[in-house]
DOKE-64240 format. One record per residue (C-alpha): residue number from 1; y negated, z, x. Coordinates in Angstrom, 3 decimals. Layout:
<NUM,<Y,Z,X>>
...
//
This chain:
<1,<12.162,-37.662,131.623>>
<2,<9.614,-35.544,133.478>>
<3,<9.731,-31.851,132.648>>
<4,<6.560,-30.240,131.331>>
<5,<5.938,-27.116,133.355>>
<6,<2.529,-26.396,131.856>>
<7,<2.422,-23.000,130.085>>
<8,<6.177,-22.791,130.352>>
<9,<6.030,-19.094,131.148>>
<10,<4.501,-18.379,127.740>>
<11,<7.710,-19.271,125.892>>
<12,<9.533,-15.923,125.752>>
<13,<10.834,-13.385,123.263>>
<14,<7.385,-12.713,121.839>>
<15,<7.040,-16.423,121.008>>
<16,<9.687,-16.161,118.286>>
<17,<8.118,-15.762,114.854>>
<18,<10.038,-14.073,112.030>>
<19,<8.866,-14.937,108.523>>
<20,<9.458,-12.092,106.080>>
<21,<9.305,-11.695,102.324>>
<22,<7.660,-14.708,100.719>>
<23,<6.027,-15.977,103.929>>
<24,<8.564,-18.841,104.342>>
<25,<7.487,-20.239,100.970>>
<26,<3.773,-20.002,101.723>>
<27,<4.300,-21.506,105.175>>
<28,<6.394,-24.473,103.986>>
<29,<5.868,-24.822,100.200>>
<30,<7.224,-28.374,100.159>>
<31,<10.698,-27.040,101.011>>
<32,<10.764,-25.011,97.800>>
<33,<8.804,-26.916,95.171>>
<34,<7.081,-30.177,94.295>>
<35,<3.524,-29.830,95.618>>
<36,<2.094,-32.761,93.651>>
<37,<1.228,-30.407,90.784>>
<38,<2.403,-26.963,89.554>>
<39,<4.789,-28.326,86.909>>
<40,<7.829,-27.356,88.963>>
<41,<6.631,-23.732,89.084>>
<42,<6.464,-23.800,85.303>>
<43,<9.974,-25.253,85.198>>
<44,<11.298,-22.359,87.290>>
<45,<9.940,-19.797,84.819>>
<46,<11.050,-21.828,81.793>>
<47,<14.552,-22.203,83.280>>
<48,<14.897,-18.419,83.504>>
<49,<14.112,-18.109,79.801>>
<50,<16.460,-20.980,78.920>>
<51,<19.248,-19.304,80.913>>
<52,<18.856,-16.297,78.596>>
<53,<19.240,-18.638,75.611>>
<54,<22.301,-20.388,77.072>>
<55,<23.896,-16.985,77.655>>
<56,<23.277,-16.106,73.992>>
<57,<20.594,-13.453,74.499>>
<58,<17.509,-15.405,73.361>>
<59,<16.685,-17.941,70.664>>
<60,<12.932,-18.444,71.054>>
<61,<10.539,-19.372,73.876>>
<62,<6.743,-19.518,73.716>>
<63,<4.870,-21.577,76.320>>
<64,<1.071,-21.289,76.435>>
<65,<-1.276,-23.307,78.637>>
<66,<-4.375,-21.110,78.748>>
<67,<-7.886,-22.497,79.012>>
<68,<-8.268,-20.896,82.470>>
<69,<-5.470,-23.123,83.839>>
<70,<-2.755,-20.455,83.832>>
<71,<0.652,-20.937,82.213>>
<72,<2.481,-18.257,80.221>>
<73,<6.174,-18.325,79.311>>
<74,<7.564,-15.671,76.950>>
<75,<11.092,-15.261,75.583>>
<76,<12.976,-12.794,73.391>>
<77,<15.833,-12.321,75.845>>
<78,<17.043,-9.084,77.383>>
<79,<13.945,-8.563,79.519>>
<80,<13.903,-8.386,83.305>>
<81,<15.599,-5.182,84.492>>
<82,<13.089,-2.493,85.466>>
<83,<15.584,0.150,86.565>>
<84,<15.765,1.307,90.189>>
<85,<18.060,-0.823,92.353>>
<86,<20.828,1.442,93.750>>
<87,<20.737,0.056,97.307>>
<88,<17.148,-1.143,97.760>>
<89,<15.589,1.893,96.024>>
<90,<12.873,-0.170,94.305>>
<91,<12.640,-1.395,90.702>>
<92,<14.881,-4.420,90.205>>
<93,<11.975,-6.450,88.822>>
<94,<10.200,-6.138,92.185>>
<95,<13.207,-7.615,93.965>>
<96,<13.298,-10.522,91.510>>
<97,<9.593,-11.271,91.960>>
<98,<9.093,-10.674,95.668>>
<99,<12.316,-11.471,97.523>>
<100,<14.039,-14.794,98.012>>
<101,<17.713,-14.939,97.016>>
<102,<17.491,-11.879,94.790>>
<103,<18.670,-12.275,91.195>>
<104,<21.440,-11.869,88.667>>
<105,<22.896,-15.378,88.852>>
<106,<25.126,-15.232,91.906>>
<107,<28.186,-14.133,89.934>>
<108,<29.577,-14.893,86.478>>
<109,<28.939,-11.464,84.968>>
<110,<25.398,-12.031,83.691>>
<111,<25.320,-15.810,83.169>>
<112,<28.295,-18.131,82.678>>
<113,<26.122,-21.183,83.413>>
<114,<22.753,-20.997,85.109>>
<115,<20.182,-23.286,86.645>>
<116,<19.044,-20.542,88.986>>
<117,<21.477,-21.367,91.769>>
<118,<19.228,-20.702,94.730>>
<119,<17.826,-17.364,93.546>>
<120,<14.322,-18.336,94.636>>
<121,<12.796,-19.451,91.332>>
<122,<10.280,-16.906,90.104>>
<123,<9.700,-15.508,93.604>>
<124,<8.503,-18.979,94.667>>
<125,<6.164,-19.008,91.657>>
<126,<4.830,-15.639,92.813>>
<127,<4.356,-16.835,96.393>>
<128,<2.341,-19.907,95.389>>
<129,<0.131,-18.280,92.733>>
<130,<-3.314,-16.713,92.966>>
<131,<-2.050,-14.154,90.479>>
<132,<1.165,-13.475,88.571>>
<133,<1.563,-11.017,85.686>>
<134,<4.821,-9.960,84.055>>
<135,<5.323,-7.943,80.888>>
<136,<8.772,-6.730,79.863>>
<137,<10.034,-5.298,76.576>>
<138,<13.202,-3.353,77.191>>
<139,<14.794,-0.184,75.826>>
<140,<11.966,0.469,73.371>>
<141,<9.290,0.417,76.086>>
<142,<6.783,-2.135,77.378>>
<143,<6.254,-2.486,81.126>>
<144,<3.827,-4.502,83.243>>
<145,<3.508,-5.458,86.913>>
<146,<1.142,-7.852,88.733>>
<147,<0.917,-9.703,92.052>>
<148,<-1.878,-11.526,93.894>>
<149,<-1.013,-14.179,96.511>>
<150,<2.568,-12.912,96.554>>
<151,<1.576,-9.283,97.222>>
<152,<1.944,-6.536,94.641>>
<153,<-1.474,-5.493,93.339>>
<154,<-0.407,-3.444,90.301>>
<155,<2.669,-1.199,90.334>>
<156,<5.283,-1.291,87.610>>
<157,<3.821,0.749,84.752>>
<158,<4.929,1.712,81.269>>
<159,<2.077,0.515,79.046>>
<160,<3.435,1.057,75.544>>
<161,<6.379,1.280,73.190>>
<162,<8.117,-1.108,70.814>>
<163,<11.184,-1.109,68.558>>
<164,<14.368,-1.163,70.620>>
<165,<15.336,-4.376,68.867>>
<166,<12.335,-6.107,70.435>>
<167,<13.180,-7.285,73.943>>
<168,<11.999,-10.054,76.224>>
<169,<9.956,-11.162,79.217>>
<170,<6.508,-12.766,79.451>>
<171,<5.417,-14.335,82.759>>
<172,<1.878,-15.637,83.288>>
<173,<0.754,-17.239,86.543>>
<174,<-2.296,-18.942,88.036>>
<175,<-1.216,-21.609,90.595>>
<176,<-3.000,-21.444,93.957>>
<177,<-4.980,-24.660,94.493>>
<178,<-4.437,-24.888,98.258>>
<179,<-0.720,-25.609,97.824>>
<180,<-0.986,-28.530,95.379>>
<181,<-2.537,-31.996,95.254>>
<182,<-3.929,-30.973,91.873>>
<183,<-3.776,-27.555,90.251>>
<184,<-3.677,-29.080,86.753>>
<185,<-0.378,-29.210,84.880>>
<186,<0.978,-32.578,83.767>>
<187,<1.103,-31.704,80.072>>
<188,<2.989,-34.842,79.022>>
<189,<5.832,-34.114,81.465>>
<190,<5.809,-30.432,80.537>>
<191,<6.205,-31.196,76.832>>
<192,<8.948,-33.726,77.559>>
<193,<10.824,-31.025,79.474>>
<194,<10.449,-28.476,76.659>>
<195,<11.645,-30.989,74.072>>
<196,<14.705,-31.739,76.207>>
<197,<15.499,-28.022,76.584>>
<198,<15.384,-27.526,72.822>>
<199,<17.499,-30.639,72.255>>
<200,<20.196,-29.555,74.726>>
<201,<20.341,-25.882,73.745>>
<202,<21.369,-25.719,70.101>>
<203,<19.740,-22.878,68.187>>
<204,<16.806,-22.548,70.595>>
<205,<13.286,-22.992,69.228>>
<206,<10.427,-23.724,71.618>>
<207,<6.723,-23.416,70.786>>
<208,<4.020,-24.948,72.988>>
<209,<0.292,-24.197,72.694>>
<210,<-2.556,-25.762,74.660>>
<211,<-5.611,-23.518,74.384>>
<212,<-7.821,-26.174,75.951>>
<213,<-7.713,-28.410,72.883>>
<214,<-6.031,-26.132,70.342>>
<215,<-2.962,-28.350,69.988>>
<216,<0.484,-26.911,69.198>>
<217,<4.000,-28.322,69.022>>
<218,<7.384,-26.924,68.051>>
<219,<10.864,-28.194,68.912>>
<220,<14.176,-27.144,67.390>>
<221,<17.229,-29.394,67.137>>
<222,<20.477,-29.020,65.256>>
<223,<21.729,-32.576,65.797>>
<224,<23.738,-34.178,68.591>>
<225,<22.809,-36.249,71.636>>
<226,<23.875,-39.265,69.585>>
<227,<21.179,-38.439,67.014>>
<228,<18.642,-37.955,69.804>>
<229,<19.430,-41.326,71.412>>
<230,<19.475,-43.125,68.061>>
<231,<16.092,-41.621,67.154>>
<232,<14.696,-42.678,70.532>>
<233,<15.835,-46.290,70.078>>
<234,<14.076,-46.481,66.706>>
<235,<14.200,-49.970,65.203>>
<236,<15.370,-51.658,68.391>>
<237,<18.771,-53.366,68.338>>
<238,<21.342,-51.436,70.332>>
<239,<25.070,-51.700,70.986>>
<240,<26.868,-49.749,69.666>>
<241,<24.558,-49.145,66.688>>
<242,<25.895,-45.596,66.702>>
<243,<25.745,-44.750,70.435>>
<244,<29.015,-43.866,72.133>>
<245,<28.874,-40.076,72.380>>
<246,<31.167,-37.152,72.983>>
<247,<31.679,-33.804,74.613>>
<248,<34.368,-31.985,76.559>>
<249,<34.412,-28.232,77.123>>
<250,<36.624,-26.444,79.628>>
<251,<36.618,-22.871,80.920>>
<252,<34.322,-23.481,83.887>>
<253,<32.504,-26.684,82.907>>
<254,<31.426,-28.779,79.941>>
<255,<30.118,-32.314,79.555>>
<256,<28.123,-33.928,76.744>>
<257,<26.870,-37.503,76.638>>
<258,<25.493,-40.355,74.557>>
<259,<25.090,-43.957,75.741>>
<260,<24.113,-47.369,74.359>>
<261,<23.017,-50.800,75.593>>
<262,<19.894,-52.724,74.635>>
<263,<18.769,-56.304,75.006>>
<264,<16.829,-57.443,78.051>>
<265,<13.232,-56.253,78.182>>
<266,<13.753,-52.990,76.291>>
<267,<12.535,-49.770,77.819>>
<268,<15.469,-47.671,79.013>>
<269,<16.072,-43.969,78.491>>
<270,<17.796,-42.330,81.466>>
<271,<17.998,-38.553,81.176>>
<272,<20.479,-36.363,83.015>>
<273,<20.740,-32.584,83.180>>
<274,<22.749,-29.929,84.984>>
<275,<22.761,-26.528,83.306>>
<276,<19.815,-27.846,81.257>>
<277,<17.767,-28.588,84.399>>
<278,<16.548,-32.216,84.473>>
<279,<17.917,-34.125,87.467>>
<280,<15.274,-36.827,87.747>>
<281,<16.963,-38.379,90.781>>
<282,<20.436,-38.301,89.231>>
<283,<23.196,-37.267,91.588>>
<284,<26.960,-36.995,91.599>>
<285,<27.270,-36.475,87.822>>
<286,<25.329,-39.690,87.113>>
<287,<27.334,-41.545,89.782>>
<288,<30.575,-40.468,88.104>>
<289,<29.210,-41.406,84.683>>
<290,<28.263,-44.888,85.883>>
<291,<31.556,-45.569,87.651>>
<292,<33.537,-44.305,84.632>>
<293,<31.693,-46.676,82.297>>
<294,<32.176,-49.560,84.744>>
<295,<35.926,-48.996,85.074>>
<296,<36.383,-48.822,81.300>>
<297,<34.391,-52.033,80.723>>
<298,<36.322,-53.911,83.426>>
<299,<39.661,-52.838,81.932>>
<300,<38.551,-53.849,78.428>>
<301,<37.322,-57.274,79.609>>
<302,<40.559,-57.942,81.493>>
<303,<42.717,-56.799,78.578>>
<304,<40.910,-59.112,76.144>>
<305,<40.411,-61.965,78.628>>
<306,<36.614,-61.943,78.255>>
<307,<35.556,-62.644,81.847>>
<308,<34.802,-66.228,82.946>>
<309,<36.776,-67.350,85.977>>
<310,<35.418,-65.891,89.219>>
<311,<32.888,-63.578,87.563>>
<312,<33.071,-59.916,88.565>>
<313,<31.307,-57.024,86.865>>
<314,<29.410,-54.646,89.155>>
<315,<28.106,-51.160,88.313>>
<316,<24.569,-52.601,88.337>>
<317,<25.551,-55.054,85.598>>
<318,<26.756,-52.174,83.430>>
<319,<23.707,-50.073,84.259>>
<320,<21.036,-52.738,83.839>>
<321,<20.349,-52.265,80.116>>
<322,<22.084,-48.931,79.620>>
<323,<20.273,-45.995,77.974>>
<324,<21.914,-42.595,78.168>>
<325,<21.608,-38.838,77.958>>
<326,<24.046,-36.822,80.076>>
<327,<24.331,-33.041,80.170>>
<328,<26.691,-31.162,82.500>>
<329,<27.231,-27.401,82.475>>
<330,<29.072,-25.977,85.477>>
<331,<29.483,-22.979,87.763>>
<332,<27.588,-22.887,91.031>>
<333,<26.044,-26.380,91.077>>
<334,<24.882,-27.632,94.464>>
<335,<21.572,-29.493,94.586>>
<336,<19.983,-31.682,97.240>>
<337,<16.916,-29.539,97.921>>
<338,<15.280,-26.562,96.235>>
<339,<13.581,-28.686,93.580>>
<340,<17.013,-29.369,92.027>>
<341,<16.214,-32.977,91.133>>
<342,<19.534,-34.360,92.421>>
<343,<23.037,-32.901,92.032>>
<344,<25.140,-33.015,95.200>>
<345,<28.351,-31.213,94.114>>
<346,<31.036,-33.626,95.371>>
<347,<33.832,-32.661,93.007>>
<348,<31.721,-33.706,90.024>>
<349,<32.027,-37.460,90.697>>
<350,<35.756,-37.690,89.971>>
<351,<35.558,-35.102,87.185>>
<352,<32.937,-37.021,85.186>>
<353,<34.391,-40.423,86.130>>
<354,<37.847,-39.570,84.758>>
<355,<36.492,-38.097,81.517>>
<356,<34.205,-41.039,80.772>>
<357,<36.690,-43.719,81.864>>
<358,<39.450,-42.414,79.594>>
<359,<37.288,-41.772,76.554>>
<360,<35.209,-44.933,76.767>>
<361,<38.332,-47.076,77.250>>
<362,<39.857,-45.489,74.126>>
<363,<36.615,-46.035,72.214>>
<364,<36.328,-49.722,73.183>>
<365,<39.923,-50.504,72.267>>
<366,<39.650,-48.622,68.987>>
<367,<36.464,-50.557,68.126>>
<368,<37.229,-54.015,69.523>>
<369,<34.335,-55.904,67.905>>
<370,<31.840,-53.311,69.084>>
<371,<33.488,-53.428,72.495>>
<372,<33.094,-57.204,72.663>>
<373,<29.391,-56.908,71.781>>
<374,<28.842,-54.372,74.566>>
<375,<30.906,-56.447,76.992>>
<376,<28.875,-59.534,76.055>>
<377,<25.617,-57.873,77.111>>
<378,<27.161,-56.788,80.409>>
<379,<28.740,-60.199,81.101>>
<380,<25.356,-61.848,80.443>>
<381,<23.795,-59.510,83.011>>
<382,<26.507,-60.444,85.529>>
<383,<25.893,-64.163,84.915>>
<384,<22.144,-63.773,85.439>>
<385,<22.757,-61.853,88.648>>
<386,<25.001,-64.566,90.070>>
<387,<22.674,-67.360,88.965>>
<388,<19.730,-65.586,90.554>>
<389,<21.629,-65.046,93.796>>
<390,<22.620,-68.705,93.926>>
<391,<19.202,-70.109,93.035>>
<392,<16.877,-67.798,94.936>>
<393,<16.795,-67.269,98.658>>
<394,<14.098,-64.704,99.168>>
<395,<12.997,-65.878,102.584>>
<396,<13.763,-69.607,102.378>>
<397,<12.554,-70.726,99.009>>
<398,<13.360,-74.377,98.324>>
<399,<10.904,-74.528,95.432>>
<400,<7.603,-72.857,94.702>>
<401,<4.369,-72.472,96.648>>
<402,<4.315,-71.683,100.325>>
<403,<3.789,-68.020,101.191>>
<404,<0.205,-67.227,102.249>>
<405,<-0.358,-67.294,106.000>>
<406,<-1.968,-63.855,106.072>>
<407,<1.098,-62.194,104.515>>
<408,<2.896,-60.119,107.156>>
<409,<6.377,-60.081,105.631>>
<410,<9.227,-57.662,106.254>>
<411,<12.547,-58.623,107.813>>
<412,<14.775,-57.385,104.980>>
<413,<16.013,-59.994,102.517>>
<414,<16.823,-57.348,99.895>>
<415,<14.055,-57.259,97.239>>
<416,<15.259,-53.877,95.945>>
<417,<14.348,-52.319,99.290>>
<418,<11.089,-54.179,99.983>>
<419,<7.564,-52.765,99.700>>
<420,<4.341,-54.805,99.676>>
<421,<1.092,-53.036,100.603>>
<422,<-2.000,-54.859,99.341>>
<423,<-4.631,-53.660,101.817>>
<424,<-8.415,-53.817,101.676>>
<425,<-9.898,-55.557,104.724>>
<426,<-8.537,-57.227,107.862>>
<427,<-9.107,-54.229,110.161>>
<428,<-7.212,-51.942,107.798>>
<429,<-4.562,-54.628,107.514>>
<430,<-4.170,-54.595,111.293>>
<431,<-3.630,-50.835,111.334>>
<432,<-1.203,-51.085,108.440>>
<433,<0.693,-53.809,110.270>>
<434,<1.103,-51.542,113.311>>
<435,<1.980,-48.466,111.273>>
<436,<4.442,-50.036,108.846>>
<437,<8.214,-50.108,109.082>>
<438,<8.726,-53.840,109.623>>
<439,<12.262,-53.645,108.249>>
<440,<11.136,-53.224,104.629>>
<441,<7.315,-52.979,104.476>>
<442,<5.111,-56.089,104.130>>
<443,<1.311,-56.193,104.426>>
<444,<-1.114,-58.450,102.536>>
<445,<-4.750,-57.946,103.650>>
<446,<-7.478,-58.872,101.148>>
<447,<-11.031,-59.950,101.872>>
<448,<-13.545,-57.895,99.901>>
<449,<-13.490,-57.117,96.195>>
<450,<-11.308,-59.325,94.045>>
<451,<-12.312,-61.007,90.818>>
<452,<-12.469,-58.879,87.661>>
<453,<-9.695,-60.641,85.749>>
<454,<-9.785,-58.537,82.585>>
<455,<-11.410,-61.295,80.498>>
<456,<-9.996,-64.215,82.511>>
<457,<-6.875,-66.224,81.672>>
<458,<-3.952,-66.129,84.067>>
<459,<-4.428,-69.744,85.161>>
<460,<-8.152,-69.267,85.758>>
<461,<-7.404,-66.119,87.743>>
<462,<-5.325,-68.230,90.131>>
<463,<-8.462,-70.151,91.087>>
<464,<-9.355,-67.074,93.148>>
<465,<-7.828,-67.412,96.615>>
<466,<-7.118,-63.670,96.874>>
<467,<-5.406,-63.444,93.483>>
<468,<-3.356,-66.551,94.207>>
<469,<-2.242,-64.915,97.479>>
<470,<-1.139,-61.826,95.531>>
<471,<0.729,-63.913,92.941>>
<472,<2.565,-66.013,95.527>>
<473,<3.379,-62.982,97.705>>
<474,<4.995,-60.983,94.896>>
<475,<6.787,-64.088,93.595>>
<476,<5.457,-63.988,90.018>>
<477,<3.037,-66.113,88.010>>
<478,<0.370,-64.319,85.929>>
<479,<1.430,-63.587,82.335>>
<480,<5.079,-64.346,83.179>>
<481,<7.537,-62.393,81.069>>
<482,<10.286,-62.514,83.697>>
<483,<10.724,-60.558,86.919>>
<484,<13.425,-62.865,88.294>>
<485,<11.298,-64.016,91.233>>
<486,<10.051,-60.559,92.217>>
<487,<10.148,-60.282,96.011>>
<488,<9.484,-56.547,96.398>>
<489,<10.560,-53.452,94.483>>
<490,<7.291,-51.621,95.161>>
<491,<3.818,-53.182,95.023>>
<492,<1.454,-50.628,96.588>>
<493,<-2.340,-50.801,96.271>>
<494,<-3.878,-49.427,99.477>>
<495,<-7.674,-49.112,99.512>>
<496,<-10.205,-46.774,101.121>>
<497,<-10.492,-43.289,99.622>>
<498,<-14.254,-43.735,99.001>>
<499,<-16.004,-45.125,95.906>>
<500,<-15.815,-48.747,97.120>>
<501,<-12.087,-48.370,97.676>>
<502,<-11.650,-46.871,94.211>>
<503,<-13.525,-49.858,92.759>>
<504,<-11.200,-52.296,94.514>>
<505,<-8.191,-50.257,93.428>>
<506,<-9.432,-50.336,89.828>>
<507,<-9.784,-54.131,89.897>>
<508,<-6.247,-54.483,91.276>>
<509,<-4.869,-52.103,88.644>>
<510,<-6.642,-54.163,85.976>>
<511,<-5.083,-57.344,87.383>>
<512,<-1.558,-55.929,87.141>>
<513,<-2.013,-54.303,83.714>>
<514,<-3.602,-57.433,82.208>>
<515,<-1.616,-60.243,83.817>>
<516,<1.591,-58.595,85.101>>
<517,<2.237,-55.919,82.402>>
<518,<6.015,-55.999,82.706>>
<519,<5.696,-55.280,86.417>>
<520,<3.796,-52.104,85.461>>
<521,<6.052,-51.123,82.543>>
<522,<9.161,-51.273,84.714>>
<523,<7.613,-49.074,87.400>>
<524,<6.981,-51.494,90.270>>
<525,<3.234,-50.886,90.853>>
<526,<1.925,-47.908,92.832>>
<527,<-1.388,-46.657,94.187>>
<528,<-1.201,-45.275,97.731>>
<529,<-3.288,-42.178,98.467>>
<530,<-4.826,-42.227,101.951>>
<531,<-6.707,-39.073,102.964>>
<532,<-10.494,-38.856,102.998>>
<533,<-10.713,-36.095,105.632>>
<534,<-9.046,-35.077,108.877>>
<535,<-8.934,-31.330,109.628>>
<536,<-8.452,-30.039,113.174>>
<537,<-8.380,-26.536,114.618>>
<538,<-8.152,-26.550,118.397>>
<539,<-4.960,-28.205,119.577>>
<540,<-2.661,-26.284,117.225>>
<541,<-3.563,-27.754,113.855>>
<542,<-4.161,-31.221,112.495>>
<543,<-3.783,-32.101,108.844>>
<544,<-5.501,-34.113,106.157>>
<545,<-7.280,-33.650,102.829>>
<546,<-7.060,-36.237,100.059>>
<547,<-10.512,-35.545,98.595>>
<548,<-13.320,-32.979,98.340>>
<549,<-11.318,-30.636,96.096>>
<550,<-8.356,-30.731,98.468>>
<551,<-10.698,-30.042,101.404>>
<552,<-12.252,-27.052,99.623>>
<553,<-8.803,-25.661,98.800>>
<554,<-7.640,-26.007,102.416>>
<555,<-10.809,-24.339,103.722>>
<556,<-10.176,-21.455,101.348>>
<557,<-6.571,-21.228,102.519>>
<558,<-7.490,-21.103,106.220>>
<559,<-10.210,-18.545,105.523>>
<560,<-7.529,-16.228,104.150>>
<561,<-5.576,-16.869,107.342>>
<562,<-8.533,-15.552,109.357>>
<563,<-9.826,-18.963,110.519>>
<564,<-13.594,-19.163,110.060>>
<565,<-14.896,-22.332,108.367>>
<566,<-17.088,-23.210,111.338>>
<567,<-14.012,-23.233,113.590>>
<568,<-12.470,-26.084,111.594>>
<569,<-13.356,-29.549,112.824>>
<570,<-13.611,-31.742,109.721>>
<571,<-14.180,-35.478,110.030>>
<572,<-14.530,-37.973,107.190>>
<573,<-12.787,-41.317,107.389>>
<574,<-15.226,-44.147,106.678>>
<575,<-12.322,-46.412,105.851>>
<576,<-8.711,-47.249,106.551>>
<577,<-9.798,-49.316,109.544>>
<578,<-11.181,-46.182,111.192>>
<579,<-7.830,-44.398,111.081>>
<580,<-5.452,-44.743,113.987>>
<581,<-2.330,-46.643,113.023>>
<582,<-0.275,-43.534,113.799>>
<583,<-2.362,-41.562,111.279>>
<584,<-2.027,-44.289,108.666>>
<585,<1.738,-44.284,109.152>>
<586,<1.965,-40.489,108.940>>
<587,<-0.236,-40.044,105.870>>
<588,<0.131,-43.202,103.809>>
<589,<3.026,-45.456,104.842>>
<590,<5.918,-43.160,105.786>>
<591,<8.103,-42.616,102.660>>
<592,<8.894,-39.070,103.807>>
<593,<5.275,-37.883,104.011>>
<594,<3.110,-40.206,101.889>>
<595,<1.919,-39.788,98.325>>
<596,<2.237,-42.680,95.873>>
<597,<1.032,-42.608,92.263>>
<598,<3.113,-44.812,89.976>>
<599,<1.129,-46.928,87.538>>
<600,<2.661,-46.382,84.094>>
<601,<2.189,-48.136,80.774>>
<602,<4.592,-46.654,78.247>>
<603,<4.991,-47.760,74.662>>
<604,<3.597,-44.510,73.261>>
<605,<0.189,-44.743,74.956>>
<606,<-0.053,-48.476,75.667>>
<607,<-2.657,-49.305,73.003>>
<608,<-4.859,-46.357,73.986>>
<609,<-4.666,-47.282,77.677>>
<610,<-5.476,-50.952,77.032>>
<611,<-8.361,-49.929,74.768>>
<612,<-9.812,-47.615,77.407>>
<613,<-9.531,-50.233,80.143>>
<614,<-11.110,-52.860,77.895>>
<615,<-14.085,-50.584,77.312>>
<616,<-14.445,-49.902,81.049>>
<617,<-13.956,-53.473,82.302>>
<618,<-15.250,-55.804,79.595>>
<619,<-18.658,-57.323,80.346>>
<620,<-19.468,-57.355,76.624>>
<621,<-19.053,-53.592,76.157>>
<622,<-21.828,-52.201,78.353>>
<623,<-23.179,-50.053,75.507>>
<624,<-19.749,-48.539,74.804>>
<625,<-19.325,-47.891,78.522>>
<626,<-22.680,-46.114,78.790>>
<627,<-21.884,-43.917,75.778>>
<628,<-18.450,-43.062,77.150>>
<629,<-19.841,-42.165,80.586>>
<630,<-22.520,-39.936,79.058>>
<631,<-19.811,-38.022,77.199>>
<632,<-16.951,-38.053,79.720>>
<633,<-18.548,-38.658,83.107>>
<634,<-17.957,-35.055,84.156>>
<635,<-14.201,-35.430,83.648>>
<636,<-13.658,-37.966,86.416>>
<637,<-10.087,-37.613,87.633>>
<638,<-6.980,-39.745,88.074>>
<639,<-6.017,-41.129,84.685>>
<640,<-2.182,-41.166,84.708>>
//
């Protein structure tokens, strides 16, 4: 390799940059939070209040989404300490709000169990907010302090008095748009989180208010996880009819769970928590839970001679139709990343596995008929798996139509790993082909806009060459209720970021919702988000903006950094074909840096979603469409 001697003399001691205070967060926000929207910032503040409740110092939390887009979280806990810190010589509340790894959760004196492991929670919220205000009731006095862009703009002041019995903390923050794909909170996810907190923390009441529409909700639970899971399943048939549930509490950890199995096609509930923090990606506690259930089922089947000759039960067989809620409380949990979505504490696997294996084995053998019903569902899943493996060769199909010639397939034969990108246009398809990872990413280029299939039968839709190519490529017939032939785990719609691309994307979404609804319900369909703009500043900076709002936010951000708007070189992509394949890989194809929006169609909102799409896509409803656009046209945004 040839050494680069150009400008080599400039790399010296002065080249080393030291980030102080909250600068590391503002420089690399993705290391500390989820930048898709500000929900994770809200979670950090809510978790602090919940920690007060878990420790026994609070029993009520108010969460208010203000009409100016700010979020306020107030509790009746002890109140953030405002006294002078003995070593740092500043009020303790300033350390909590403005320094990483400052807090009261690094020992067991203040909190036995806490979600605030990293000590960066509310300081990250401060760093990534236009403004943050805190009011504290403590010792009969009311205090306030405020920050702007992570810098203190109002000193800690005593602003009033209150009865000494009234204590608590109220935090209100305005997320800074330049750090997020959208500055709007995902209210549905936020309410789901608050409901889960109230369910897991007995005696805690949570009130939520949305000033934008005047709606309010309150959650307070006195029941068990078994009650919660049974209520979720509703009228659906589950095994056991009373979910298997239990809890174990030791000095330095506790575990609570509820689990049941449902028939094929039911929507699963999979919720896991560590110190009341939702672990959306699971982790070692879920791994231990799954392996414990699997071991107990295998032992029960062998003891009662239930397994057909040669059939083996895998963890996936047990997990396939399993719905569960799992809550672990422990000291010093270790997470994979600052967003705390996946537990990585190694010792937890064997701990949870042993507890669940022993107790589930006892339960099954004490309730043999129930155990046989559960085992029957799992054995059926194992049979289907083996039959599918024997009958279907993903690459060398004996039966069925020939794969379309324009499909550029991946080399992997594992459908669970495969991704299919449905790409608008041949030129874009060529770039996608160069930029993809050939091991697991396949490309299907389309020619122009596809047929609007909303009012077309599945068989008539197949008369379109493009739709037939999609159907054959994914391995499913329109209106099929089975996913047995599915060839890829992710089906990704990739169209230009302009209005034409959005139109094509809408038609593809309509195709999947109308004729492949199960594919959508089970989370296999995604919309890729290519950027609309490229931003360059000399040779030092090159990044991308998803849309006009993102571009405006980034311009505002660089202006604060001292970079004049006219110094930024902004170019608009006319289409995917105009992007270099390296840029398409970096922004849209690479799993580590891309943004995908999952198409969802849950039971709660299914009718409303179908009704809205029918109004927008039906040729017979032009008048309804015009009326809707006149009323709602100014609210154009992604409809998740």
